C-alpha positions as CSV (number, residue, x, y, z in Angstrom):
1,I,-176.1,-30.9,-93.3
2,L,-174.2,-27.9,-94.5
3,W,-176.0,-27.6,-97.6
4,H,-179.4,-27.5,-95.8
5,A,-178.0,-24.6,-93.4
6,G,-176.8,-22.5,-96.5
7,L,-173.1,-23.0,-95.7
8,S,-170.0,-23.8,-97.8
9,P,-168.5,-27.2,-97.6
10,M,-165.5,-27.4,-95.0
11,K,-163.0,-27.9,-98.0
12,E,-164.0,-24.6,-99.5
13,I,-164.0,-22.7,-96.5
14,L,-160.5,-23.9,-95.6
15,F,-159.3,-23.2,-99.2
16,D,-160.8,-19.6,-98.9
17,K,-159.0,-19.1,-95.4
18,N,-155.7,-20.4,-96.9
19,L,-155.8,-17.8,-99.8
20,H,-156.6,-15.0,-97.5
21,W,-153.7,-15.7,-95.3
22,M,-151.2,-16.3,-98.3
23,G,-152.5,-12.9,-99.7
24,H,-151.7,-11.2,-96.4
25,V,-148.1,-12.7,-96.1
26,H,-147.4,-11.9,-99.7
27,R,-148.1,-8.2,-99.0
28,L,-145.8,-8.2,-96.0
29,D,-142.3,-6.4,-96.4
30,N,-139.4,-8.6,-96.1
31,R,-140.4,-10.2,-92.7
32,L,-139.5,-13.6,-91.2
33,T,-142.9,-14.9,-92.0
34,R,-142.7,-14.2,-95.8
35,Q,-139.1,-15.3,-96.0
36,I,-139.9,-18.7,-94.5
37,L,-143.0,-19.0,-96.9
38,H,-140.9,-18.3,-100.0
39,S,-137.8,-20.4,-98.7
40,Q,-136.6,-23.7,-99.9
41,Q,-136.8,-26.9,-97.7
42,R,-133.5,-27.4,-96.0
43,K,-131.0,-29.8,-97.6
44,G,-129.1,-32.7,-96.0
45,K,-130.1,-36.1,-94.5
46,R,-133.9,-37.0,-95.4
47,N,-136.3,-39.1,-93.3
48,H,-137.8,-42.1,-94.6
49,G,-141.2,-42.0,-96.5
50,R,-142.7,-39.3,-98.6
51,P,-141.5,-35.8,-98.3
52,R,-143.5,-33.6,-95.8
53,L,-145.5,-31.0,-97.8
54,S,-145.0,-27.3,-96.9
55,F,-147.8,-24.7,-96.7
56,K,-146.8,-23.5,-100.2
57,D,-147.0,-26.9,-101.7
58,T,-150.4,-27.6,-100.1
59,T,-151.7,-24.1,-101.5
60,E,-150.4,-24.9,-104.9
61,R,-152.0,-28.3,-104.9
62,N,-155.4,-26.7,-103.7
63,M,-155.2,-24.2,-106.5
64,K,-155.1,-26.9,-109.2
65,W,-158.0,-28.7,-107.3
66,K,-160.0,-25.6,-107.6
């Protein structure tokens, strides 16, 4: 349906928005948002199951997908 309307697939739209936001945050000064994006996950007791993906991990995975 999106193809008939001349629109991009939702995955591609979300990927572009993600990259746009990452670029915006990367250009920020040393603000809390940028510090959180580049920080490591906390250490200590872990929950059961697979580790949670951070926004940074998701973006890196999407970059490999593209």
